[in-house]
N, C-alpha and C positions, 0 to 999 in steps of 0.2 A: 283572729281570723280567718274563718273560712271563703275565699275566693270559690266563685262560681264559674262551671266546666264553660273556656268561647263556646262559641255559637260555629254549627262548623261551616266551614264553608262551600257556598250553592253548585263552581266550578267541582270538586269532589265529588256530591252525584253523580252530576254528569259527565265525568271522566268514568264517570262506575257506572252507569249507563252504556256508552260511549264501546267501556270494551265487553259489555255483556250485550249490545248488539250487533257485533262481530265475532262474539265466538259462533254465536248462535245464528248468524251468515254462513259464514266457514264451518260449521257442522253441515246444516242442511244442499252444499254444494260439494263436497263430500258424500255424504251418500249418497246422491246424485249415481257419482260419479262410480263409488263399489257401486253402487245397482244397475251403469244399466242405463241408466233417465236419461233426459234429453237437455238443453233446457235452452237460449234466448239468448242476452241482451242486445244482440244485429236484427234480427228481423230474420234472422235466417239460420233453420233452427241445424246445428251439428252433434250428433248425438256418437259413444260409441259402446262395443263392447267388448275387453276386458277379457280374452283367456286365463284369464289366472289360475282355472280350476279344469280348462279342459282338456289338457296332459288326464285326468284324471276320473272323468266319465270315460263312457264306448261312445263307441263313434257314433253311434247308431240316436245315439241322445244328440246329442251335438248337431247332429242334424237336424235332426226332426226343431227338437230350438232357436236350433239359425231359420228356419226352416216358417217356425211359426211367425217368429220377428219380421219376416219379409211380410206376409200376411199382412201383421198388421204393420206395419210405417204402408202399405200397400193403401189397406184402408184409409185413413189419415191424409196423403199425398193427395184419393179423390174427393177432398172434403177442401181440399185448401184449390188457390189459386198462386197460389208463392209460385216464384222466379226463382232459375241462376242460369246466368251464364257456364257457359259446358264446352272448355278444349280435351277429345281423350285420340289418345293416339293408344294400340291396345296390336298383340299379337295375335291373334285369335278375331277371326271375323264372330256375323252370333248369326244364328237363321231369321230370318224372319221371312215370317204368311201372313202377308194386311193386307187389308183395303188399301192401298195410296192415296191421295193425289200429290205432290211435285208438281214441283216450275219444267225439271231437266237434266234426264233422265243422257251420262254420253257414258258409250258402250266401250270397248276394247278387245279385237277375235277377232282371233282367223280359224275357227273351226264355224269349215265349211260349210258342215254335214246340218247341222241344222235350219230343218222351216218356216224358216219366220215368216207368216199369215200379214198381210199391208188389203184392207179390207177387201181379205175374201181370198187377195191373187200373191203369192208366191214370189217374193221379193227373189231373185239369181242376182251373188254373188260370185259364184263360181269363176268367173276372171282374179276373181281377185288375192292379193294373195295376202290383205290385213281391209280389215272392215275396223270404221270411227265413224259408229252409229247413232246418233243427235235425238236425241226423241225430248220432245217442246210441250209442255201444260199434259202431263198423259193424270189419267186416273183413271184408276179399276185391279186389277186383284196382281197384286208385289210377293213369288215368289223368290226370296235363296236364300241355297242351303252352299256353303262354303263359294268357293269360288268357280255357279254357275246359278244362273235366272232363269229364269220363266214371267213371263208377264200376255196379262190379255185385259184389251183395255181402249183405252182412244187416249188420240193424238194433236192438238192442233201443226203439228210440224211435224217432218218426217223428212234427217237428211242420212243420206249414206254418203265422206268420202266428200266430204264438201255443199255434198251437190242435193237442190230441196227435192223430194218430191211434194205433185201440184197437183191436192183434190178440189181445193177452194169453197173444201166442208172439217170436220174431226170424221181423225180419220180412224180406221179399228186394226191394231196389233196383237199380233197370240204371235209364243213362239215356245217355247219349254225347251230348259234342260239345257241352257246356251254356256257358253265353257269359254269364260270369258279370259281377258290380260288383267286389261281395268275395268273401274272402275268409280265414276263420280257422276254424286247430285244431290242440287240444289233444292232445297224449302217444299225437303217429303217434311211431315205432320205424322208420329208415330205417338198412339198410344203406351207402350214402352217394351222395351228390345235387352234382351237382357245373353248375356258373353259366358262365353264357358271361361277357366280359369286359365288369369294365363298373367302377363307384365305389358308393364306400359306402364303410363304420362295421364295422371288424371290433374286437371284444370282447373275450382271452382271458381268463379272470381277474382280478383286478383289480394283472395286472402287465402286459400289454399291452396299446395302445388303437394299430390301425391304422386309416387311414387310406388306402381304396384306388383306384387310379386308371385306368382302362382294365385290371385285374388278373381275370382267372381265375378261381375257388374248385374244388372237390373241397376237400365235409365226409361224413370216414364215423365212419359205426352213432353216428346223433346219435339221440337220443332226449329229443323234445323240441314249442317249443308256435316257425309257420308259417303268418302271414298276408300278404296279398295283398289293398292297397285301392286308390283312385287316390290317392292322396298316398304312400305306399309303397308303389315296385311292388312287391316281398320283404321281409319280414324273418322270422328267426332264433332261437328260443334253444333252449336248453338244455344238456343234457351232451353231450358228442362225445368220438370215440376217435382222430382224426387230422381237422391240416385243413392240404389246401397250397393257398398263395395261389403262383399264373402270370405277373409279369410281365414286360416290356418288361427292367427292370431289375436288380428279382428276384425270388428263386425262396424265401419259404418252410415251411417245412414247419415246423410245430406238432402235437406226441405225446404 
């Protein structure tokens, strides 16, 4: 007498579908990583373009590809309002030429040859060895090149070595190419900051610590504080909507 075949257990079918689904998802994520795509499981998007074949490509082609990727990323950042906490220390400083609004600017300098105009009157500092200039609630042109600063705008309060200049209203202030020893800015908002290749440390939120070695950076829509001293050439903290790290072996973009 022939026996009929036992029916297949539904658990075997379920296990089969789980295995297939896992393989499909794993293949998809692997494909994204291999092609430099970005993905997100947490709300902060992190992507990388590893340079596995960079050495085989002409230098000009690699530069063009990275520039194109940076432009695409910047366009994406402009469309979203996601922000991440940023802390950066770096061996090089950016060149910034923007209209800026900031809460406080503190400059320490011993360059007494630069003309500083306040309400069109020259500020006399010739009898001082070193000057600490404090500018509150500044609005105007902010031009930073290396350790030289130019300003032209207005401020609600100006102090020289702890002594406040009284005017009873907003004061105009202007100077060009003032060489400083240290700079501290609080509450500045900039659409972008470009840093040339250098070394440093980048922290994003509480999840990412990245050592920078010969990397260039782009920071988009930063609202925070910056400082420059002899010990730390440049530091930046605050909220940013996008960070683009561009190195020889890795391009990292966070938004």
